[in-house]
BALORO-689136 format. One line per 10 residues: number of its first residue (from 1); their letters; for each residue x, y, z of N, C-alpha, C. Coordinates in pm, whole numbers, plus 50000, padded with zeros to 5 digits. Atoms other than C-alpha are relative to their C-alpha. Example, Ala and Ser with C-alpha at 12.3 -4.5 7.8 and 13.67 -1.06 7.14 Angstrom:
// residues 2
1> AS> 50089/49881/50000/51230/49550/50780/50090/50120/50000  49918/49881/49994/51367/49894/50714/49923/50109/50073 .
This chain:
// residues 312
1> XXXXXXXXXX> 50122/49919/49990/97882/74457/03808/49970/50062/49864  50039/49948/50131/97697/74545/03488/49928/50134/50018  50047/49861/49982/97619/74916/03446/49922/50047/49879  50067/49925/50107/97377/75126/03243/50017/50149/50029  50006/49855/49988/97410/75498/03181/49860/50043/49957  50135/49954/50031/97066/75662/03193/49996/50153/50007  49998/49856/50022/96977/76017/03097/49860/50060/50020  50131/49948/49959/96697/76235/03241/49926/50074/49889  50086/49929/50092/96406/76394/03061/49950/50131/50057  50051/49868/49963/96206/76713/03089/49944/49999/50142 .
11> XXXXXXXXXX> 50041/49990/49862/96129/76834/03438/50120/50006/50094  49878/50000/49918/96486/76792/03567/50074/50133/49994  49922/49879/50023/96597/77136/03449/49995/50097/50119  49988/49896/49896/96720/77391/03705/50104/50102/49956  49900/49897/50028/96902/77722/03670/50129/49966/50074  49869/50028/49941/97272/77665/03730/50050/49860/49974  49957/50139/50020/97280/77300/03626/50121/49996/49906  49881/50018/50083/97617/77197/03485/50106/50106/50012  49902/49890/49993/97792/77524/03572/50127/49956/50073  49883/50045/49925/98021/77367/03834/50082/49899/49919 .
21> XXXXXXXXXX> 49929/50094/50087/98105/77089/03590/50083/50075/49896  49931/49923/50104/98197/77344/03322/50119/50075/50058  49888/49930/49937/98417/77532/03568/50112/49904/50038  49901/50098/49952/98591/77216/03688/50066/49920/49888  49952/50088/50106/98633/77032/03357/49991/50072/49864  50003/49939/50133/98737/77194/03025/49915/49920/49900  50077/50083/50094/98577/76899/02841/49850/50021/50018  50141/49971/49976/98243/76976/03007/49963/50139/49946  50025/49865/50053/98270/77347/02921/49989/49995/49849  50000/50009/50146/98340/77249/02560/49865/49952/49947 .
31> XXXXXXXXXX> 50132/50047/50042/98002/77072/02543/49903/50118/49992  50090/49885/50001/97814/77388/02637/50036/50096/49887  49957/49914/50112/98023/77587/02386/49951/49943/49867  50042/50065/50125/97940/77332/02115/49849/50016/49979  50145/49983/50010/97567/77354/02191/49966/50145/49967  50021/49859/50033/97581/77735/02190/50026/50027/49852  49965/49981/50142/97753/77726/01849/49895/49935/49909  50097/50072/50084/97507/77470/01710/49868/50075/49988  50129/49930/49998/97205/77678/01812/50013/50147/49960  49979/49860/50035/97361/78015/01730/49952/50096/50107 .
41> XXXXXXXXXX> 50040/49915/49888/97279/78152/02074/50066/49950/50127  49936/50037/49873/97412/78149/02430/49900/49928/50090  50089/50077/49914/97192/77876/02570/50064/49981/50138  49931/50018/49871/97458/77830/02840/49972/50114/50096  50030/49885/49913/97388/78182/02972/49860/49984/50060  50135/50025/49948/97018/78095/03003/50005/49891/50108  49995/50112/49906/97102/77766/03177/50058/50045/50135  49927/49967/49878/97334/77927/03430/49952/50128/50068  50033/49870/49943/97195/78278/03478/49858/50048/49967  50129/49954/50050/96848/78290/03324/49886/49981/50099 .
51> XXXXXXXXXX> 50121/50019/49920/96492/78263/03451/49950/49857/49983  50048/50138/50004/96349/77923/03539/49887/49984/49899  50113/50010/50093/96032/77994/03338/50047/49992/49855  49948/50002/50137/96237/78059/03024/50073/49870/49971  49931/50128/50017/96455/77754/03076/49902/49886/49983  50099/50108/50002/96144/77541/03124/49925/49991/49868  50062/50009/50133/96010/77629/02778/50058/49879/49927  49960/50128/50057/96020/77302/02590/50117/50013/49904  49895/49985/50100/96243/77433/02311/50135/50031/50064  49875/49973/49927/96503/77543/02571/50038/49883/50090 .
61> XXXXXXXXXX> 49971/50106/49903/96472/77265/02829/50062/49878/49933  49954/50124/50062/96531/76985/02580/50149/50005/49964  49855/49997/50027/96872/77092/02441/50082/50030/50125  49926/49967/49878/96973/77230/02784/50027/49876/50083  49982/50123/49922/96919/76897/02957/50098/49906/49931  49903/50082/50074/97108/76714/02683/50141/50052/50022  49867/49941/49980/97400/76956/02715/50054/49968/50138  49956/50028/49863/97413/76906/03091/50037/49854/50017  49969/50143/49992/97403/76529/03056/50134/49968/49935  49876/50033/50071/97684/76516/02801/50119/50067/50070 .
71> XXXXXXXXXX> 49893/49937/49921/97890/76765/03007/50039/49912/50118  49972/50089/49887/97857/76531/03306/50073/49875/49952  49931/50117/50056/97958/76238/03086/50145/50032/49965  49863/49961/50036/98264/76427/02957/50086/50013/50127  49927/49992/49874/98364/76495/03319/50038/49860/50049  49970/50139/49964/98339/76124/03394/50113/49945/49912  49898/50050/50091/98545/76048/03085/50137/50060/50032  49874/49936/49962/98810/76298/03198/50064/49930/50120  49950/50074/49883/98841/76086/03513/50020/49851/49970  49965/50136/50039/98889/75766/03315/49884/49905/49975 .
81> XXXXXXXXXX> 50117/50084/50027/98532/75635/03280/49977/49995/49849  50029/50015/50143/98452/75499/02934/49851/49974/49980  50139/50031/50034/98110/75493/02770/49981/49849/49990  50009/50145/50019/98184/75132/02687/50014/49922/50131  50010/50065/49869/98207/75060/03060/49856/49958/50027  50142/50033/49983/97828/75045/03031/49958/49892/49903  50058/50101/50088/97633/74755/02890/49894/50060/49909  50108/49936/50074/97349/74982/02776/49995/50148/50034  50041/49862/49970/97243/75346/02750/49849/50007/49980  50145/49977/50013/96885/75466/02792/49970/50140/50048 .
91> XXXXXXXXXX> 50040/49866/49956/96709/75798/02832/49849/50011/50003  50145/49980/49986/96364/75917/02935/49957/50110/49905  50052/49906/50098/96195/76084/02637/50117/50075/49935  49890/49928/50063/96436/76363/02530/50135/49940/50041  49876/50063/49956/96700/76175/02732/50052/49894/49905  49956/50096/50101/96707/75923/02450/50100/50064/49903  49904/49928/50084/96886/76187/02241/50133/50016/50072  49877/49993/49920/97137/76238/02524/50071/49866/49997  49942/50134/50001/97189/75861/02534/50068/49972/49866  49943/50023/50133/97252/75851/02158/50124/50085/49977 .
101> XXXXXXXXXX> 49880/49917/50009/97496/76142/02179/50113/49939/50084  49901/50065/49913/97672/75965/02467/50064/49881/49932  49953/50123/50064/97703/75648/02261/50057/50024/49860  49937/49969/50127/97839/75831/01956/49912/49983/49878  50090/50017/50115/97531/75773/01740/49962/50134/49938  50028/49863/50043/97457/76147/01718/50112/50091/50047  49909/49897/49950/97696/76440/01734/49925/50088/50100  50063/49909/49903/97632/76682/02020/49929/50114/49927  50061/49890/50074/97562/76958/01769/49869/49957/49935  50124/50049/50060/97305/76749/01581/49894/49973/50105 .
111> XXXXXXXXXX> 50097/50026/49893/97143/76639/01908/49939/50131/50048  50051/49870/49955/97112/77004/02015/49900/50058/49901  50090/49944/50102/96957/77112/01686/49872/49918/49990  50119/50085/50005/96721/76813/01677/49908/50027/50119  50083/49977/49882/96604/76882/02032/49937/50139/49999  50063/49868/50017/96547/77250/01958/49880/49987/49906  50109/50023/50095/96337/77143/01659/49887/49921/50066  50099/50085/49933/96162/76873/01865/49919/50079/50102  50070/49919/49899/96081/77114/02147/49900/50095/49938  50091/49906/50068/95933/77372/01911/49882/49926/49938 .
121> XXXXXXXXXX> 50106/50074/50071/95740/77112/01713/49898/49944/50098  50092/50054/49900/95593/76953/02026/49914/50111/50059  50075/49887/49945/95492/77294/02159/49893/50048/49901  50089/49943/50102/95332/77398/01829/49898/49900/49947  50089/50103/50055/95155/77068/01758/49856/50017/50046  50133/49988/49940/94860/77151/01985/49986/50141/50058  50017/49867/49943/94723/77498/02067/49996/49996/50153  49998/49993/49854/94777/77603/02428/49857/49992/50054  50131/50016/49938/94485/77494/02644/49917/49886/49946  50077/50109/50061/94366/77215/02414/50036/49865/50064 .
131> XXXXXXXXXX> 49953/50127/49945/94578/76938/02568/50042/50012/50144  49954/50004/49861/94690/76831/02913/50066/49866/50027  49944/50126/49951/94882/76564/03102/49970/49990/50149  50026/50021/49858/94812/76412/03443/50078/49880/50049  49932/50112/49935/95007/76189/03679/49900/49924/50085  50086/50088/49920/94816/75895/03822/50092/49918/50090  49911/50066/49905/94987/75768/04137/49923/49893/50076  50062/50107/49924/94911/75437/04300/49917/49903/49917  50067/50095/50089/94766/75262/03995/50105/49932/49914  49907/50067/50090/94947/74997/03793/49969/50039/49856 .
141> XXXXXXXXXX> 50011/49952/50137/94994/75043/03421/49871/49954/49933  50121/50050/50065/94708/74821/03307/49876/50075/50047  50114/49924/49947/94465/75001/03536/50000/50142/49944  49990/49863/50052/94592/75342/03426/49963/50006/49853  50035/50003/50142/94561/75244/03060/49849/49985/49983  50146/50015/50005/94202/75131/03123/49930/50130/50037  50054/49869/49963/94133/75465/03293/50003/50094/49880  49986/49911/50115/94265/75651/02988/49899/49963/49891  50095/50043/50104/94051/75442/02751/49858/50037/50037  50135/49964/49954/93739/75500/02961/49977/50150/49991 .
151> XXXXXXXXXX> 50013/49854/49998/93810/75872/02979/49994/50062/49861  49985/49941/50133/93869/75921/02606/49867/50050/49943  50135/49962/50048/93499/75923/02500/50007/50073/49865  49990/49941/50133/93589/75997/02139/50113/50099/49984  49883/49913/50006/93881/76224/02229/50127/49916/50019  49873/50068/49975/94250/76138/02273/50029/50000/50149  49949/50012/49863/94357/76009/02613/50079/49869/50005  49911/50116/50008/94656/75774/02629/50093/49996/50120  49893/50016/49901/94898/75632/02882/50131/50039/49932  49885/49943/50070/95200/75841/02787/50134/49956/50058 .
161> XXXXXXXXXX> 49876/50037/49932/95468/75756/03045/49969/49890/50102  50006/50107/49901/95490/75424/03226/50129/50011/50081  49876/49961/49933/95739/75558/03479/50051/49897/50101  49961/50099/49901/95740/75306/03764/49872/49927/50044  50118/50082/49972/95503/75053/03927/49879/50076/50053  50113/49926/49943/95289/75325/04085/49989/50142/49944  50011/49866/50060/95327/75625/03852/49987/49988/49848  50026/49997/50144/95170/75650/03508/49949/50139/49965  50046/49869/50047/95122/75975/03318/49911/49979/49878  50090/50006/50115/94826/76012/03082/50002/50135/49928 .
171> XXXXXXXXXX> 49987/49882/50084/94812/76262/02797/49889/50000/49896  50101/49989/50104/94554/76393/02552/49923/50130/50007  50085/49881/49992/94270/76639/02515/49973/50037/50146  50012/49952/49862/94227/76851/02828/49877/49941/50070  50122/50051/49936/93869/76744/02896/50010/49851/50030  49985/50144/49980/93956/76377/02854/50095/49971/50115  49903/50020/49892/94256/76404/03086/49936/50036/50134  50072/49965/49876/94037/76579/03345/49906/49888/50040  50086/50116/49969/93792/76289/03317/50084/49885/50057  49913/50108/49953/94081/76047/03365/50039/50020/50147 .
181> XXXXXXXXXX> 49966/49970/49860/94177/76222/03690/49886/49957/50091  50116/50036/49916/93825/76176/03827/49980/49848/50005  50017/50146/50005/93802/75812/03712/50109/49933/50084  49889/50058/49924/94146/75736/03860/49976/50012/50150  50028/49982/49857/94045/75881/04195/49893/49900/50045  50108/50094/49965/93730/75668/04190/50051/49856/50006  49944/50136/50002/93945/75360/04118/50108/49982/50107  49909/50017/49888/94160/75423/04424/50140/50053/49983  49868/49940/50015/94454/75624/04294/50035/50079/50127  49956/49923/49883/94658/75770/04580/49994/50149/49971 .
191> XXXXXXXXXX> 50009/49861/50046/94686/76094/04384/49977/49997/49850  50017/49981/50144/94575/76208/04042/49999/50150/49976  49982/49854/50010/94697/76553/03943/50035/50040/49857  49962/49939/50128/94710/76765/03629/50141/50056/50014  49860/49955/49994/95076/76839/03548/50015/50138/49937  49977/49865/50055/95210/77191/03481/50087/49993/49875  49926/50008/50126/95318/77117/03123/49926/50080/49894  50055/49908/50099/95263/77322/02813/49936/49929/49881  50057/50073/50113/95152/77045/02575/49980/49854/50040  50027/50143/49969/95018/76684/02576/50097/49908/49928 .
201> XXXXXXXXXX> 49894/50078/50063/95336/76491/02502/49965/49851/49994  50008/50146/50012/95357/76127/02390/49857/49949/49987  50132/50051/50036/95007/76089/02253/49973/50036/49855  50030/49984/50142/94837/76095/01913/49989/50147/49957  50009/49857/50034/94791/76475/01931/50135/50056/49956  49864/49957/50038/95169/76501/01876/50038/49960/49858  49967/50047/50134/95145/76359/01522/50064/50108/49912  49930/49898/50081/95232/76696/01358/50148/50013/50037  49860/49992/49957/95551/76704/01567/50078/49877/49952  49934/50121/50049/95630/76345/01467/50041/50019/49854 .
211> XXXXXXXXXX> 49967/49978/50141/95618/76450/01100/50116/50098/49986  49886/49906/50000/95852/76744/01170/50128/49924/50031  49880/50074/49961/96094/76505/01341/50041/49897/49894  49967/50093/50110/96071/76254/01056/50087/50072/49897  49923/49923/50099/96196/76524/00818/50136/50041/50057  49875/49954/49940/96460/76655/01060/50099/49886/50017  49912/50115/49978/96599/76311/01144/50054/49944/49868  49954/50048/50131/96624/76225/00773/50124/50076/49953  49890/49914/50045/96880/76505/00738/50128/49982/50078  49880/50011/49917/97126/76397/01008/50064/49861/49986 .
221> XXXXXXXXXX> 49927/50127/49998/97393/76128/01024/49974/49931/50134  50023/50079/49880/97304/75854/01271/50088/49876/49989  49905/50111/50001/97585/75610/01349/49950/49886/50090  50028/50109/49907/97567/75271/01516/50055/50037/50137  49949/49964/49868/97592/75342/01891/50104/49900/50048  49895/50090/49951/97902/75203/02060/49949/49913/50115  50068/50077/49896/97672/75081/02339/49854/49992/49958  50140/50010/50043/97320/74947/02263/49908/50096/50077  50102/49912/49943/97029/75184/02325/49877/49918/50037  50129/50059/49962/96731/75057/02524/49893/50104/49968 .
231> XXXXXXXXXX> 50088/49898/50058/96463/75238/02326/49869/50013/50077  50123/49969/49926/96164/75405/02494/49880/49921/49952  50125/50057/50051/95898/75265/02263/50007/49848/49981  49983/50145/50014/96043/74912/02241/50028/49932/50134  49958/50057/49871/96173/74862/02598/50093/49880/49980  49897/50100/50024/96459/74656/02456/50113/50067/49923  49882/49940/50061/96804/74715/02311/49992/49999/49848  49992/49988/50145/96851/74837/01955/50135/50063/49965  49874/49943/50045/97163/74925/01756/49996/50048/49855  50005/49966/50142/97056/74961/01392/49961/50147/49981 .
241> XXXXXXXXXX> 50030/49857/50012/97070/75332/01293/49865/50030/49933  50128/49974/50068/96771/75310/01055/49882/49972/50093  50105/50030/49903/96560/75146/01325/49992/50108/50107  49998/49893/49898/96669/75404/01583/49934/50126/49946  50060/49882/50062/96573/75683/01344/49847/49988/50000  50145/50023/50005/96226/75531/01299/49939/50005/50140  50053/50002/49863/96183/75478/01674/49998/50139/50061  50002/49862/49950/96273/75840/01748/49878/50077/49947  50124/49940/50052/95985/75944/01522/49880/49944/50075  50110/50065/49930/95752/75691/01683/49988/50048/50145 .
251> XXXXXXXXXX> 49996/49958/49860/95859/75811/02028/49919/50127/50026  50070/49872/49980/95695/76153/01975/49853/49976/50038  50140/50030/49970/95346/75999/01981/49985/49875/50088  50007/50127/49929/95431/75672/02157/50025/50013/50149  49980/50002/49855/95447/75576/02523/50149/49984/50033  49866/50022/49943/95772/75608/02718/49989/49881/50095  50015/50125/49923/95800/75251/02848/50120/49986/50096  49883/49995/49913/96046/75336/03123/50004/49881/50097  50005/50113/49905/95933/75073/03377/50046/49872/49930  49963/50120/50073/95961/74800/03116/50146/50003/49955 .
261> XXXXXXXXXX> 49860/49987/50042/96296/74935/02996/50095/49962/50112  49916/50031/49885/96444/74913/03344/49993/49850/50031  50014/50144/49977/96303/74563/03392/50076/49921/49894  49927/50069/50107/96450/74462/03055/50150/50004/50029  49857/49990/49969/96794/74593/03156/50038/49910/50117  49973/50088/49886/96774/74412/03489/50004/49855/49955  50003/50136/50054/96683/74094/03302/50123/49968/49917  49879/50018/50081/96987/74149/03080/50127/50009/50085  49885/50007/49911/97211/74156/03385/50047/50131/50060  49958/49871/49945/97232/74528/03470/49970/50004/50151 .
271> XXXXXXXXXX> 50015/49992/49854/97289/74576/03843/50021/50140/50054  49964/49865/49956/97388/74943/03854/49961/50101/49892  50038/49894/50094/97244/75259/03691/50064/50131/50044  49945/49866/49976/97433/75586/03666/49913/50099/49925  50084/49895/50058/97195/75878/03608/50088/50121/49972  49899/49902/50040/97409/76124/03413/49930/50128/49956  50062/49871/50034/97295/76487/03415/49929/50061/50119  50069/49923/49897/97047/76697/03609/49902/49914/50080  50104/50059/49916/96843/76573/03903/50022/49854/50034  49994/50139/49954/96771/76232/04052/49868/49927/49978 .
281> XXXXXXXXXX> 50134/50057/50019/96421/76155/03921/50007/49855/49952  49993/50136/50054/96525/75846/03725/50048/49901/50106  49952/50087/49893/96714/75705/04022/49886/49957/50091  50116/50033/49917/96396/75723/04229/49909/49900/49932  50085/50093/50074/96195/75552/03957/50062/49861/49996  49933/50129/50014/96456/75279/03909/49993/49921/50130  50006/50070/49870/96464/75198/04281/49860/49944/50027  50136/50051/49981/96087/75159/04276/49968/49885/49905  50022/50107/50099/96108/74929/03972/50080/49875/50038  49911/50111/49963/96405/74712/04077/50073/50043/50127 .
291> XXXXXXXXXX> 49952/49949/49871/96473/74765/04444/50149/49976/50021  49860/50035/49972/96811/74593/04442/50099/50065/49904  49907/49936/50093/96955/74795/04150/50067/50121/50068  49925/49887/49946/97229/75034/04266/49980/50121/49908  50018/49878/50080/97167/75394/04152/50097/50107/50048  49909/49890/49969/97408/75685/04137/49968/50116/49906  50028/49881/50080/97316/76037/04020/50128/50082/49988  49873/49931/50026/97602/76230/03859/49971/50131/49927  50029/49870/50060/97544/76601/03803/50092/50112/50048  49907/49900/49945/97823/76781/03994/50141/49942/50003 .
301> XXXXXXXXXX> 49863/50052/49987/98202/76757/04023/50015/49905/50119  49994/50087/49883/98152/76604/04369/49944/49861/49967  50058/50128/50043/97932/76334/04214/50099/49922/49914  49901/50064/50087/98200/76264/03953/50112/49939/50084  49893/50049/49912/98467/76232/04223/49956/49876/50076  50051/50114/49923/98251/75999/04430/49986/49877/49912  50021/50113/50090/98167/75783/04129/50131/49936/49958  49874/50054/50052/98522/75748/04007/50091/49951/50112  49923/50050/49885/98662/75689/04356/49948/49867/50048  50062/50125/49951/98421/75404/04424/50058/49880/49926 .
311> XX> 49952/50119/50071/98543/75053/04348/49896/49952/49900  50093/50049/50103/98392/74910/04029/49955/49858/50035 .
């Protein structure tokens, strides 16, 4: 059975995530300590005892979700699971940084600092109220992309996340995204809703953030991952550090090609996906993309026990 480790993106964050892992596994606790040290603040206290609204701020959610994912991975490793047991790693948006940290391409400290920078830069790229994102449910990607193009009318409106066969997220100027919602409904979308996000991620309006990340990524060491990364913007495996660095910059304004990434992994022989970290959103998407792919979400000590007790 060929396995992929996949890592969640923004939206999965909850107060208390990873706390049980940190209590049960010293190696998991060490991850949160390392992130706290890297950021020079007790992010772990916010994650475990803070307010959901504060945790959800992009600059906090991004490093917090990475920390939780790597803590879950360290718990698995403490039970004998190896990263190299996987054929590929992949992550949804910020989860790509978790995937790279998991595969040894980035240190946990560098991943935390990069995600803090990325979160701030994405938040500051567009004034609040100028941009928006909307989920279009029940339309395939080509239809959703056509909706975005029709809605743009000289503004930015792009298909930002190709999540699964019936869920595409569009991003851009608020008025254009609102037009896209109306056009999508007219084209038979089951639902078309504005998302409660603070900025229009993964579209051309994020170019200032891409430039910030270009400079930040130039300053960090990026090693060859021990397991190939299935990159968001390519939807195929990559291993070259210089290419990965460039794709992480491109990812800020580019589409998250999650549906295609999962299909690519399935085509490469992956039959099982372990979602490592908070929530189960990716597992749901994967099942809708490749129904026969086995999915396992691992975010608690009980999940770790169940995963490591199961026959491989």
